[in-house]
ChimeraX commands (.cxc) that place a marker at each C-alpha (Angstrom):
marker #1 position -41.55,28.74,-2.24 radius 0.5
marker #1 position -44.09,26.58,-0.45 radius 0.5
marker #1 position -41.46,23.96,0.41 radius 0.5
marker #1 position -39.12,26.63,1.79 radius 0.5
marker #1 position -41.98,28.09,3.83 radius 0.5
marker #1 position -42.75,24.68,5.33 radius 0.5
marker #1 position -39.07,24.15,6.18 radius 0.5
marker #1 position -38.94,27.60,7.79 radius 0.5
marker #1 position -41.92,27.00,10.14 radius 0.5
marker #1 position -40.02,25.13,12.89 radius 0.5
marker #1 position -37.54,27.99,13.18 radius 0.5
marker #1 position -40.08,30.81,13.09 radius 0.5
marker #1 position -43.18,29.34,14.76 radius 0.5
marker #1 position -42.60,31.08,18.10 radius 0.5
marker #1 position -42.12,34.46,16.41 radius 0.5
marker #1 position -45.14,34.03,14.13 radius 0.5
marker #1 position -47.58,33.13,16.92 radius 0.5
marker #1 position -46.41,36.11,18.99 radius 0.5
marker #1 position -47.34,38.62,16.25 radius 0.5
marker #1 position -50.39,40.77,16.97 radius 0.5
marker #1 position -51.93,40.63,13.50 radius 0.5
marker #1 position -54.80,42.93,14.56 radius 0.5
marker #1 position -52.33,45.79,15.06 radius 0.5
marker #1 position -50.98,45.52,11.51 radius 0.5
marker #1 position -52.63,47.99,9.16 radius 0.5
marker #1 position -54.15,46.92,5.82 radius 0.5
marker #1 position -51.56,49.13,4.10 radius 0.5
marker #1 position -48.78,47.08,5.70 radius 0.5
marker #1 position -50.41,43.82,4.55 radius 0.5
marker #1 position -50.48,45.23,1.00 radius 0.5
marker #1 position -46.77,46.12,1.25 radius 0.5
marker #1 position -45.92,42.65,2.56 radius 0.5
marker #1 position -47.98,41.08,-0.24 radius 0.5
marker #1 position -46.17,43.20,-2.81 radius 0.5
marker #1 position -42.78,42.05,-1.55 radius 0.5
marker #1 position -43.83,38.40,-1.40 radius 0.5
marker #1 position -45.76,38.25,-4.66 radius 0.5
marker #1 position -44.34,41.03,-6.81 radius 0.5
marker #1 position -40.70,41.24,-5.91 radius 0.5
marker #1 position -40.15,37.55,-5.19 radius 0.5
marker #1 position -42.61,35.26,-6.96 radius 0.5
marker #1 position -43.10,37.27,-10.17 radius 0.5
marker #1 position -39.37,37.98,-10.47 radius 0.5
marker #1 position -38.69,34.25,-10.18 radius 0.5
marker #1 position -41.31,33.43,-12.84 radius 0.5
marker #1 position -39.95,36.12,-15.19 radius 0.5
marker #1 position -36.39,34.81,-14.82 radius 0.5
marker #1 position -37.54,31.26,-15.65 radius 0.5
marker #1 position -39.46,32.56,-18.68 radius 0.5
marker #1 position -36.44,34.57,-19.78 radius 0.5
marker #1 position -34.21,31.52,-19.52 radius 0.5
marker #1 position -36.55,29.71,-21.87 radius 0.5
marker #1 position -36.94,32.52,-24.41 radius 0.5
marker #1 position -33.64,34.45,-24.37 radius 0.5
marker #1 position -30.07,33.56,-25.18 radius 0.5
marker #1 position -27.99,32.30,-22.24 radius 0.5
marker #1 position -25.65,35.30,-22.61 radius 0.5
marker #1 position -28.48,37.74,-21.91 radius 0.5
marker #1 position -29.60,35.76,-18.86 radius 0.5
marker #1 position -26.02,35.59,-17.55 radius 0.5
marker #1 position -25.55,39.33,-17.96 radius 0.5
marker #1 position -28.85,39.98,-16.17 radius 0.5
marker #1 position -27.90,37.69,-13.29 radius 0.5
marker #1 position -24.47,39.33,-13.01 radius 0.5
marker #1 position -25.75,42.92,-13.12 radius 0.5
marker #1 position -28.71,42.42,-10.76 radius 0.5
marker #1 position -26.64,42.75,-7.51 radius 0.5
marker #1 position -24.96,45.89,-8.87 radius 0.5
marker #1 position -28.32,47.54,-9.50 radius 0.5
marker #1 position -29.52,46.55,-6.01 radius 0.5
marker #1 position -26.34,47.98,-4.47 radius 0.5
marker #1 position -26.65,51.24,-6.40 radius 0.5
marker #1 position -30.26,51.65,-5.26 radius 0.5
marker #1 position -29.29,50.93,-1.64 radius 0.5
marker #1 position -26.46,53.48,-1.78 radius 0.5
marker #1 position -28.66,56.06,-3.53 radius 0.5
marker #1 position -31.39,55.65,-0.89 radius 0.5
marker #1 position -28.84,55.99,1.93 radius 0.5
marker #1 position -29.36,52.43,3.13 radius 0.5
marker #1 position -25.75,51.38,2.47 radius 0.5
marker #1 position -22.32,52.85,1.83 radius 0.5
marker #1 position -20.02,52.31,-1.12 radius 0.5
marker #1 position -16.55,51.16,-0.08 radius 0.5
marker #1 position -13.58,49.60,-1.81 radius 0.5
marker #1 position -15.02,46.10,-1.29 radius 0.5
marker #1 position -18.13,46.95,-3.27 radius 0.5
marker #1 position -15.99,48.64,-5.92 radius 0.5
marker #1 position -13.92,45.47,-6.26 radius 0.5
marker #1 position -17.10,43.38,-6.43 radius 0.5
marker #1 position -18.49,45.61,-9.20 radius 0.5
marker #1 position -15.22,45.30,-11.14 radius 0.5
marker #1 position -15.31,41.50,-10.81 radius 0.5
marker #1 position -18.91,41.42,-12.02 radius 0.5
marker #1 position -18.03,43.49,-15.08 radius 0.5
marker #1 position -15.08,41.19,-15.79 radius 0.5
marker #1 position -17.48,38.22,-15.59 radius 0.5
marker #1 position -19.92,39.94,-17.96 radius 0.5
marker #1 position -17.03,40.63,-20.35 radius 0.5
marker #1 position -16.01,36.95,-20.32 radius 0.5
marker #1 position -19.60,35.85,-20.95 radius 0.5
marker #1 position -20.10,38.24,-23.87 radius 0.5
marker #1 position -16.72,37.50,-25.46 radius 0.5
marker #1 position -17.04,33.71,-25.30 radius 0.5
marker #1 position -17.92,32.02,-28.55 radius 0.5
marker #1 position -21.00,29.89,-28.92 radius 0.5
marker #1 position -20.84,26.20,-29.76 radius 0.5
marker #1 position -22.06,26.97,-33.30 radius 0.5
marker #1 position -19.23,29.46,-33.82 radius 0.5
marker #1 position -16.65,26.97,-32.57 radius 0.5
marker #1 position -18.06,24.27,-34.88 radius 0.5
marker #1 position -17.84,26.65,-37.85 radius 0.5
marker #1 position -14.20,27.31,-37.04 radius 0.5
marker #1 position -13.56,23.56,-36.78 radius 0.5
marker #1 position -12.44,23.70,-33.15 radius 0.5
marker #1 position -15.01,21.13,-31.96 radius 0.5
marker link #1:1,2 radius 0.2
marker link #1:2,3 radius 0.2
marker link #1:3,4 radius 0.2
marker link #1:4,5 radius 0.2
marker link #1:5,6 radius 0.2
marker link #1:6,7 radius 0.2
marker link #1:7,8 radius 0.2
marker link #1:8,9 radius 0.2
marker link #1:9,10 radius 0.2
marker link #1:10,11 radius 0.2
marker link #1:11,12 radius 0.2
marker link #1:12,13 radius 0.2
marker link #1:13,14 radius 0.2
marker link #1:14,15 radius 0.2
marker link #1:15,16 radius 0.2
marker link #1:16,17 radius 0.2
marker link #1:17,18 radius 0.2
marker link #1:18,19 radius 0.2
marker link #1:19,20 radius 0.2
marker link #1:20,21 radius 0.2
marker link #1:21,22 radius 0.2
marker link #1:22,23 radius 0.2
marker link #1:23,24 radius 0.2
marker link #1:24,25 radius 0.2
marker link #1:25,26 radius 0.2
marker link #1:26,27 radius 0.2
marker link #1:27,28 radius 0.2
marker link #1:28,29 radius 0.2
marker link #1:29,30 radius 0.2
marker link #1:30,31 radius 0.2
marker link #1:31,32 radius 0.2
marker link #1:32,33 radius 0.2
marker link #1:33,34 radius 0.2
marker link #1:34,35 radius 0.2
marker link #1:35,36 radius 0.2
marker link #1:36,37 radius 0.2
marker link #1:37,38 radius 0.2
marker link #1:38,39 radius 0.2
marker link #1:39,40 radius 0.2
marker link #1:40,41 radius 0.2
marker link #1:41,42 radius 0.2
marker link #1:42,43 radius 0.2
marker link #1:43,44 radius 0.2
marker link #1:44,45 radius 0.2
marker link #1:45,46 radius 0.2
marker link #1:46,47 radius 0.2
marker link #1:47,48 radius 0.2
marker link #1:48,49 radius 0.2
marker link #1:49,50 radius 0.2
marker link #1:50,51 radius 0.2
marker link #1:51,52 radius 0.2
marker link #1:52,53 radius 0.2
marker link #1:53,54 radius 0.2
marker link #1:54,55 radius 0.2
marker link #1:55,56 radius 0.2
marker link #1:56,57 radius 0.2
marker link #1:57,58 radius 0.2
marker link #1:58,59 radius 0.2
marker link #1:59,60 radius 0.2
marker link #1:60,61 radius 0.2
marker link #1:61,62 radius 0.2
marker link #1:62,63 radius 0.2
marker link #1:63,64 radius 0.2
marker link #1:64,65 radius 0.2
marker link #1:65,66 radius 0.2
marker link #1:66,67 radius 0.2
marker link #1:67,68 radius 0.2
marker link #1:68,69 radius 0.2
marker link #1:69,70 radius 0.2
marker link #1:70,71 radius 0.2
marker link #1:71,72 radius 0.2
marker link #1:72,73 radius 0.2
marker link #1:73,74 radius 0.2
marker link #1:74,75 radius 0.2
marker link #1:75,76 radius 0.2
marker link #1:76,77 radius 0.2
marker link #1:77,78 radius 0.2
marker link #1:78,79 radius 0.2
marker link #1:79,80 radius 0.2
marker link #1:80,81 radius 0.2
marker link #1:81,82 radius 0.2
marker link #1:82,83 radius 0.2
marker link #1:83,84 radius 0.2
marker link #1:84,85 radius 0.2
marker link #1:85,86 radius 0.2
marker link #1:86,87 radius 0.2
marker link #1:87,88 radius 0.2
marker link #1:88,89 radius 0.2
marker link #1:89,90 radius 0.2
marker link #1:90,91 radius 0.2
marker link #1:91,92 radius 0.2
marker link #1:92,93 radius 0.2
marker link #1:93,94 radius 0.2
marker link #1:94,95 radius 0.2
marker link #1:95,96 radius 0.2
marker link #1:96,97 radius 0.2
marker link #1:97,98 radius 0.2
marker link #1:98,99 radius 0.2
marker link #1:99,100 radius 0.2
marker link #1:100,101 radius 0.2
marker link #1:101,102 radius 0.2
marker link #1:102,103 radius 0.2
marker link #1:103,104 radius 0.2
marker link #1:104,105 radius 0.2
marker link #1:105,106 radius 0.2
marker link #1:106,107 radius 0.2
marker link #1:107,108 radius 0.2
marker link #1:108,109 radius 0.2
marker link #1:109,110 radius 0.2
marker link #1:110,111 radius 0.2
marker link #1:111,112 radius 0.2
marker link #1:112,113 radius 0.2
marker link #1:113,114 radius 0.2
marker link #1:114,115 radius 0.2
view
């Protein structure tokens, strides 16, 4: 995150220095901090921890389903619409989840003598 922030500075420096930070309320700073720390940094740490502790199938399913949940929330809050493209994307995600859950592990293939 720090490296990405440093790389982003040349492109955003002009916009950042033109912000009137005094006009931003403390409540808005708390909201920005929540998005940066809670929704970005903690989510990233939890995904890395999950990859270490959970089976790869669970992590794959989580990664596949995450955009669907975000889309459903956006549609439910009226921030987006649900069209045929999103329906097709959801179907493709579920097909991917099906393939991940139906695939056999290396141990199962070794037991069957296929490796």
